[in-house]
C-alpha positions as CSV (number, residue, x, y, z in Angstrom):
1,M,0.5,-22.2,25.5
2,P,-0.3,-23.1,29.1
3,P,-2.5,-26.2,29.7
4,H,-5.4,-23.9,30.6
5,D,-6.1,-20.9,28.4
6,L,-7.2,-18.3,31.0
7,G,-8.1,-15.6,28.4
8,A,-7.4,-12.0,29.4
9,I,-9.1,-9.3,31.3
10,N,-10.4,-6.7,29.0
11,P,-8.9,-3.3,30.0
12,F,-12.0,-1.7,28.5
13,G,-14.5,-4.0,30.2
14,P,-17.8,-2.7,31.6
15,I,-16.8,-2.6,35.2
16,H,-15.0,0.6,35.9
17,D,-14.6,0.5,39.7
18,P,-10.9,0.1,40.3
19,K,-11.4,-1.6,43.6
20,V,-13.6,-4.3,42.1
21,R,-11.3,-4.7,39.0
22,A,-8.3,-5.1,41.3
23,I,-10.0,-8.1,43.1
24,I,-11.0,-9.7,39.9
25,E,-7.5,-9.2,38.5
26,R,-6.0,-10.9,41.6
27,L,-8.4,-13.8,41.5
28,H,-7.8,-14.3,37.8
29,T,-4.1,-14.1,37.8
30,T,-3.5,-16.3,40.9
31,R,-6.0,-19.1,40.1
32,R,-4.6,-22.6,40.4
33,F,-5.4,-25.8,38.6
34,P,-4.7,-29.4,39.6
35,E,-2.2,-31.5,37.7
36,R,-3.6,-33.1,34.6
37,G,-5.6,-36.2,35.5
38,G,-6.1,-35.1,39.1
39,G,-9.0,-32.7,38.7
40,P,-12.6,-32.7,39.8
41,R,-13.7,-35.1,37.1
42,Q,-11.4,-37.7,38.5
43,N,-11.7,-36.9,42.2
44,H,-15.3,-35.9,43.0
45,D,-14.7,-34.8,46.6
46,P,-15.1,-31.0,46.6
47,E,-13.2,-30.7,49.9
48,A,-10.1,-32.0,48.2
49,F,-10.0,-28.8,46.1
50,A,-10.8,-26.3,48.9
51,D,-7.7,-24.3,47.9
52,Y,-8.7,-24.1,44.2
53,G,-11.0,-21.4,42.8
54,F,-12.8,-23.0,39.9
55,S,-14.4,-19.9,38.6
56,I,-15.8,-18.2,35.5
57,H,-13.5,-16.4,33.2
58,P,-13.5,-12.6,32.8
59,D,-15.3,-12.6,29.5
60,Q,-18.2,-14.6,31.0
61,G,-18.2,-12.2,34.0
62,D,-18.4,-9.2,31.7
63,L,-21.4,-10.8,30.0
64,I,-23.1,-11.4,33.3
65,Y,-22.6,-7.8,34.3
66,L,-23.8,-6.4,31.0
67,L,-26.9,-8.5,30.9
68,C,-27.8,-7.8,34.5
69,R,-27.4,-4.1,34.0
70,G,-29.4,-4.1,30.8
71,M,-32.3,-6.0,32.3
72,G,-32.2,-4.1,35.6
73,A,-31.7,-7.3,37.5
74,R,-32.3,-7.1,41.3
75,R,-32.3,-10.7,42.4
76,V,-29.9,-13.3,41.0
77,V,-28.5,-16.7,41.8
78,D,-24.8,-17.6,41.8
79,F,-24.1,-21.4,41.8
80,A,-21.5,-22.3,42.7
81,T,-20.0,-19.3,44.4
82,S,-16.5,-20.8,44.9
83,V,-14.1,-18.0,46.0
84,G,-16.4,-15.3,44.7
85,M,-15.4,-14.4,41.2
86,S,-18.9,-14.6,39.7
87,A,-20.4,-13.1,42.8
88,L,-18.2,-10.0,42.2
89,Y,-19.7,-9.4,38.8
90,F,-23.2,-10.0,40.0
91,A,-22.8,-7.8,43.0
92,A,-21.3,-5.0,41.0
93,A,-24.3,-5.1,38.8
94,M,-26.7,-5.1,41.7
95,R,-24.9,-2.1,43.2
96,D,-24.9,-0.2,39.9
97,N,-28.5,-1.0,39.3
98,G,-29.4,0.8,42.5
99,G,-29.6,-2.2,44.8
100,G,-30.3,-5.9,44.8
101,L,-29.4,-9.3,46.1
102,V,-27.0,-12.1,44.9
103,I,-28.0,-15.4,46.4
104,G,-24.9,-17.6,46.3
105,S,-24.5,-21.3,47.2
106,E,-21.2,-23.0,48.0
107,L,-20.6,-26.3,49.7
108,V,-17.0,-25.9,50.9
109,A,-16.7,-23.8,54.0
110,A,-13.2,-22.5,53.2
111,K,-14.5,-21.2,49.9
112,V,-17.4,-19.5,51.5
113,A,-15.0,-17.7,53.8
114,A,-12.7,-16.7,50.9
115,A,-15.7,-15.4,48.8
116,R,-16.9,-13.3,51.7
117,A,-13.4,-11.8,52.2
118,N,-13.1,-11.0,48.5
119,L,-16.5,-9.4,48.4
120,T,-15.6,-7.3,51.5
121,D,-12.3,-6.2,49.9
122,A,-14.3,-5.1,46.9
123,G,-16.8,-3.2,49.0
124,L,-19.7,-5.4,47.7
125,E,-20.5,-7.7,50.7
126,R,-23.8,-6.0,51.4
127,Y,-25.3,-7.2,48.1
128,V,-24.5,-10.9,48.6
129,E,-26.0,-13.7,50.7
130,I,-23.9,-16.9,50.5
131,R,-25.8,-20.0,51.6
132,E,-23.4,-22.6,52.8
133,G,-24.3,-26.2,51.9
134,D,-25.8,-28.4,49.2
135,A,-27.4,-26.2,46.5
136,R,-30.2,-28.7,46.1
137,K,-31.3,-27.6,49.6
138,T,-30.0,-24.1,49.9
139,L,-31.6,-22.9,46.6
140,R,-34.9,-24.7,47.0
141,D,-36.6,-21.5,48.3
142,L,-35.2,-18.3,46.9
143,G,-37.8,-16.1,48.6
144,G,-39.3,-14.8,45.4
145,G,-38.7,-14.5,41.7
146,I,-35.2,-14.2,40.3
147,D,-33.9,-12.4,37.2
148,F,-30.7,-14.4,36.4
149,A,-29.0,-17.6,37.4
150,L,-25.5,-18.9,36.9
151,I,-25.4,-22.7,36.9
152,D,-21.8,-23.8,37.4
153,G,-21.9,-26.9,39.5
154,W,-19.5,-29.6,40.6
155,P,-19.2,-32.7,38.4
156,A,-21.0,-35.7,39.7
157,P,-19.5,-39.2,39.6
158,Q,-22.8,-40.8,38.4
159,G,-26.4,-40.0,37.9
160,P,-27.8,-36.6,37.0
161,S,-25.3,-33.7,37.1
162,L,-25.7,-31.1,39.8
163,A,-26.3,-28.5,37.0
164,R,-29.4,-30.6,35.9
165,E,-30.7,-31.0,39.4
166,V,-30.2,-27.3,40.3
167,I,-31.8,-26.0,37.1
168,E,-34.9,-28.1,37.8
169,I,-35.1,-26.4,41.2
170,V,-34.3,-22.9,40.0
171,A,-36.2,-22.7,36.7
172,P,-39.7,-22.4,38.3
173,Q,-38.4,-19.5,40.4
174,L,-36.9,-17.7,37.4
175,R,-39.1,-15.0,35.9
176,V,-40.2,-14.9,32.3
177,G,-37.6,-12.9,30.5
178,G,-34.9,-14.1,32.9
179,Y,-31.5,-15.6,31.9
180,V,-29.6,-18.7,32.8
181,L,-25.9,-19.0,32.1
182,N,-24.2,-22.4,32.2
183,D,-20.5,-22.8,32.3
184,N,-19.8,-26.6,31.9
185,A,-22.1,-27.7,29.2
186,E,-23.3,-30.8,31.1
187,A,-25.2,-33.0,28.6
188,D,-28.3,-33.5,30.8
189,F,-28.4,-29.7,31.6
190,L,-28.4,-28.9,27.9
191,A,-31.1,-31.5,27.3
192,F,-33.3,-29.8,29.8
193,I,-32.7,-26.2,28.7
194,R,-33.1,-27.1,25.0
195,D,-36.3,-29.0,25.4
196,P,-39.1,-26.6,24.2
197,D,-41.5,-28.0,26.8
198,N,-39.4,-26.4,29.6
199,G,-40.0,-22.9,28.3
200,F,-36.4,-21.8,27.3
201,I,-34.6,-20.8,24.2
202,S,-30.8,-21.0,24.2
203,M,-27.6,-20.6,22.3
204,T,-24.0,-21.6,22.7
205,L,-21.5,-18.7,23.0
206,P,-17.8,-19.0,22.1
207,L,-16.7,-18.2,25.7
208,K,-14.4,-20.5,27.7
209,G,-14.8,-23.3,25.1
210,G,-18.6,-23.1,25.1
211,T,-21.0,-21.2,27.4
212,E,-24.8,-21.8,27.2
213,L,-27.0,-18.8,27.5
214,A,-30.7,-19.4,27.9
215,L,-33.7,-17.1,28.0
216,K,-37.0,-18.1,29.8
217,M,-39.9,-17.5,27.5
218,R,-42.8,-18.8,29.6
């Protein structure tokens, strides 16, 4: 088995648009990984990995699409956008829901450009606003309530994780009944989302080695 189990794209997945599926397939099959011991948890400079798309896996994307369609989501947050894999799933849901906005945040300029190109190739660029810069600034004002947030941040060398810092910014802007999906299971993020005082209930799903899905109750 390869060092990273990429999973597989479900041929019977919920997105039927061949143009969107083709871009997802390309991003999935061409993704690159650093050599062992040389990844983001060892080198915390995101610019050092401008050519790497650290993105969600297709089963996570299918879940995002299904939940957004089911709840009629119209305004969602995509952190971090990277090269646009998660934004494709979100944007397809916005389009198929009749319209909406994906607010993305990405620090690395080269990845912003790649994400925009991928969304354009998929015909979904009109549904996505990518804010370039530090998500702790770019997501502070989302311009209104949101329905869903993906929290998939860069590992921090010390102190609180970006996931923890961003969820504290985003949570007050998430509507009751909205979802949060977390990709990396940062301990301090989980501590926040599992604390009943913060108004969420959550569960761990067996996707990509453990994906946290939380629902805002109040």
